[in-house]
N, C-alpha and C positions, 0 to 999 in steps of 0.2 A: 399649236400656238401657245399652249401653257408653258412650253420650255423657253419661250423668249425672255420672260422676266429673269429666269435663272441664268440664261446666257448673257444677258446685259449685266447682271450682277457680277458674274465671273470676269467679264471683260473689264468692268470698272475696277475690280480688285487687282487684276493683272496690270492695268494701266497705272494704278496707284503704286503697286510694287515696283514697276519699272521706273516710275518717277522717283520713288524713294531711293532706289538703287543708284540712279544717276546723281541724285543729291549727295548720297553718301560717298560716291566715287569723287565728287568734287571736294567735299569737306575734308576727306581723309588726307589729301595731299599736303605734305609739309612735315615738320619735325614736332614730335610730341614729347613732353616731359612728364614723367610720373610724379604726381603730387600727393598721393595717399592711397590707402587701402581701407576699405570698409568691410569688416567681417560680418557674417550673417548669424553669428552665434547668439547675439543679443538683439533686442528690439531697436536699440539706439545705435548699435554697431560700435566697433572699436577701430580707431584710427591708428594705423601702424605706418610710421614714416620710413621711407627708404633709408638704407639699403636692405632692411631686414625682411625681404620678400623675394620670391623666386622670379617674379615678373620682371620684364625688361624696364630699366629706369628711363630709357629713352628710345624712341623709334622714329625713323624717317620714312615716309611713304612717297613714292614717285608716281607720276602719271602712267608710266609704262608698266605698272604692275609689279615693280620690285620694291623692297623695303630694306632698311639697314637697322641693325641693332647697334645702339651707341655704346653698348657695354663690351664690344670687342671689335678688333680690326686686324688687318695684316697688310704687309707691304708687297705689292706686286712688282717683281723684278722686270717683268716684261714691259709694263707701262711706266715703271719707275714712279709710282704714285701710291698713296695710301688708299686702301679700299676697305670700307667697313664690312663686318660680317653681314652678308646680304643673302637674301632669297626672294621668293615670289610671294605675292599675296593676292587674294580674291576677296571681293566685298559685295554683299548683296544688301537687300533692304533690311535684313535682320541679323546677319552674321558676317564676321571677318575670318578668313582662313589663311593660315601661314604654312608654307611648304617646309616640312621637316627634311633637311638635306640628308640626314642619315637614313631614315626609314623610307624616304621618298613618298611620304604620305602627307595628307593635308590635316592640320589641326584647326578645328573651328571653335570660335568663341562668340556667344551671343552679344550683340550690341545693345546695351541698355539705353545709351543715349549718344548721339553724335551731332554736334553743331560745329560751326567754323572754329570755335574756341575750346570745346569740351568733348572729351571722349571717355565714355564709361564702358568697360568690358566686364562681362560676367565670367569669372574664373571658377565657378562652381560654388565653393564655400566662401567666396569673398568677391567684392567688386573693386576693380582697379580704376583709379581716376587719373586721367591724363589731361594736361592743358597744352594748347598749341604754343610752341616755343617761339618767342620773338626776339631776335638778336638786336643788340644796340643799333641805332640808326647809323652811327659812324664809329670807327675805331677810336677808343679813348686813351689807349695805352699801347703804343708800338714798342717793340723791343728788338735788340740786335742779337741777344744771346738768351737762351733759356737753360736753366740747370734744374735737374730733378734728382731727389734722393729718396730711397725707400729704406725703412728702418728694419724691416723684418718683423716677425711675430712669433707666437708659440705655435709654429707650424712650418709650412713650406713657403712662406712669403719671401720674395727675393730681398736681398740686401745689396743695394747698388747705388752708384751715383753716375749721372750722365749729364754731359754738357754738349749742346749743339748751338753753333753760331750761324748767323746769316750767310757767312761765306761758305758754309758747309763743313766746317771743322767739327769733329766729334771726338770727345774724350769719354772713356768709359772705365769705371772701376767696379768689377764684380766681386763681391765678398762671399755670398752664399746663395744657393738656389738660383743661380743665373746661368745663362747660356755658356759663359766662360768666367773663370775667376782670375783676378789679377787686373792689371792696368793696361788699357789698350787705347789705340787711336784708330780713327777711321774717317770717312768723309761721306757726305751725301750731296746730291744735286741740290743746289739752292732752292729748286722748286719744292723739295721735300720740306725745307725750313719754312717756305712760304705757306705750305698746307698746315704745318704745325701751328704757325702763327695765326693762321686764319681760324683754326679751331679754338684757340685761346681767346681770340678777339670776338668770338660769339658770346663771350661772357664779358660783363662790365667789370674788368679787373680792378678798376679804381674803387668799386663799391664792395669788393670782397673784404671780409675781415682778415686780420693777420693770422688768426688761429681759429681752427675748428676742432672740437674734441668731444668724443663720446664719453670720455672719462673712464676708460678701461685699457687693459694692456693689449691693445690692438695695434695694427700696423699704423705708422705715421709716415705720410708722404709729404715732403717739403718741395716746393717749387719756387725758384727765384728768377726774376726777369731783369736783364741788364740793358740799359739804354745809354749810349755814349759813355761807356766805362763806369756807369753808376748803377747800383742795385736800385731799381725804381719800385720794386714790389716783391715781397716774399710772403708766401702763404704756407701754413702748416696745417695738414688735414689728418687728424687722428680718427680712426674708425669710420672713414668715408662719410664724414658729416658735412662736407662742403656741398655747395649747390651742384646738382647732377651735371649741368653743362660743363662745369670746371673739371669734374671727374672724367667726363668723356674726353676732354682735351688731354689731360695728363695720362690717361690710359693709352691713348694713341701714341704718346711720346715714350711711355715706359716699355712698349713692345718693340721699339726701334732696334735695340741692339741685337735681338734675335734674327734680324733680317740683314745685318750688315756683315761685311768682311772685316774682321777685327785684326789689327796688327799689333803684336806685343810692343809696348812702350815702356820706357824707364824714366823714373824721376832721377835727378842728380843724387849722387851718394849722400850728400849732406842733408837731403830732404827725406830719404826713404824711411827712416825710423819714425818720422812724424805722420807719414801717409797711412800708417796702420790704424790711426785713430779716426773715428767717425764723427767726432765733434770737437769743438774747442771754444774757448772763451777769452776775451780780452779782460785783463785784470788791472785795475788802477786803485791804489789806496785800499779801501775796504769795499770796493764795488766791483761787479763783474758784468760784462755784456756777453751773453751767450749767443754764439752763432748757430743758426740752423744748419742742419747737415748739408743742405745745398749750398749755403753761403760758405761753410767750411771747405767744401770741395772746390768752390771757385777760388778761395784764397790759396789753396794748395797749387792750383794751376798758375796763379800769379807768381808764387814763390818758385815754381818749377821753371818758369820762363824768365824770371828776373835775372839781373846781371850782378855778378860779384863785383865788389868795390872795396877799396882800402879806406874809404872815407869813414871817419869816426862820427858818431852821433850820440846824442844824449837821450836815453830811452826813458819814457815815462809810463810805459805799459809793459805787460808781459802777456804773451800768448800761452795760455794754460790749457793742458789736456787732461786735467783732473788731479786730485790729490795724490801726491807722491810721484807724479809723472813729471818729465822734463818740461821746462818753461823756456820760451824764446823771448829775449828782451827786444822791444821794438818801440819806435815812435809812430808807427802806423805805416811809414814808407820803408824804413830800413829794418831788417831783421837779422839778428846775430844767431847763427846756428853752428853747432859743432859737427864737423865731418868725422864720422865714427872710424873711418879708415886711417886718417892722418892724425886724428885727435886735435886738429887745429880748428879754430873758429873761423867761420866765413860770414861776411856781411852781404846780404842780398838786398838789392835796390829793386823794388817792383815798379818804380817810376811815379808813384803817386801815393797819397796817404789814404789807405784803405779805411781807416777809422773815421776820419772827418768826412770822407766821401760817402760812406755807406751806413754809418750808424744812425738809425732812425727810430729805434725803440728805446724804452727806458732801461737804464742800468739797474741791477739788483744788488742788495747787500750780500756780502760774502757769508758763507755758512761753514760749518765744521767739515763739510764734504769737499770744500774747495782747497 
């Protein structure tokens, strides 16, 4: 009879554990965004903002026991759809375990706290804080075309530019550390574009700043969005300082060329010499407007598909590629370029005024480097 109290106690503990496990299984479902790291080296702790931590900046948990890391993805040719890096997870009343696909072993982390909106994991020497990610209630900025450029870094960061349209048209220029170097075209199923757009629409693009910078010589990624022929938003991210959901979206996009069948493409002869530049500026009087790399790549596409014309025009701007480099006279719609093979000048009509349509930032004063 003396064993009954102990048995009842054990049953109550087991019931509480089962109840807590069920609650954790319910609360964990959804997408989580890492918001900080608290080190254990001091009594107050040190807050380290992402991305300077090895933990995942975002995770998505499903009811079927699978999870996705928002830091990586690949394109499945079989299903013709994007699949995030995924594996399995298990959760109990006290721990969460992830299946390591390489070692086929489970890695467990103690749960310090889990509510419907907050997840704190114990990583040994630090605690990782996640909050439940909530997407905007409705899309605030739809787009027809997205353009991404990567600047490279002091390492093996890719240098590339990529354009993907709603119709499935793809233009890719690989400069260094890319699957291919050179200018290529390809196509994707419009469903792929819809998935790319969906990922970007999980972020309130209208509320993003135009520029994020860590202030160091790190990689800069620029993304531009086009709607009805107009650049409706451009974002520059230096050192991965933009909000994690935005980084998840452009990471998905930047991996696309690795999974496509790329066909060599050519710019017209009169344009080839200018496509070697990765940036450009419109210059007028003593002021300049610097195009982001993604905007520059978009302009090169317009010039490549523009029509030659004998129409004369009065230019008030010059498209500059830097001090000592050639300049292209333009009024925003017409551009006068020299064909290196014939030495003749060619006027290209892109069909609209790129400057008045797309210039939405302030001009700067010219410097000695212009």
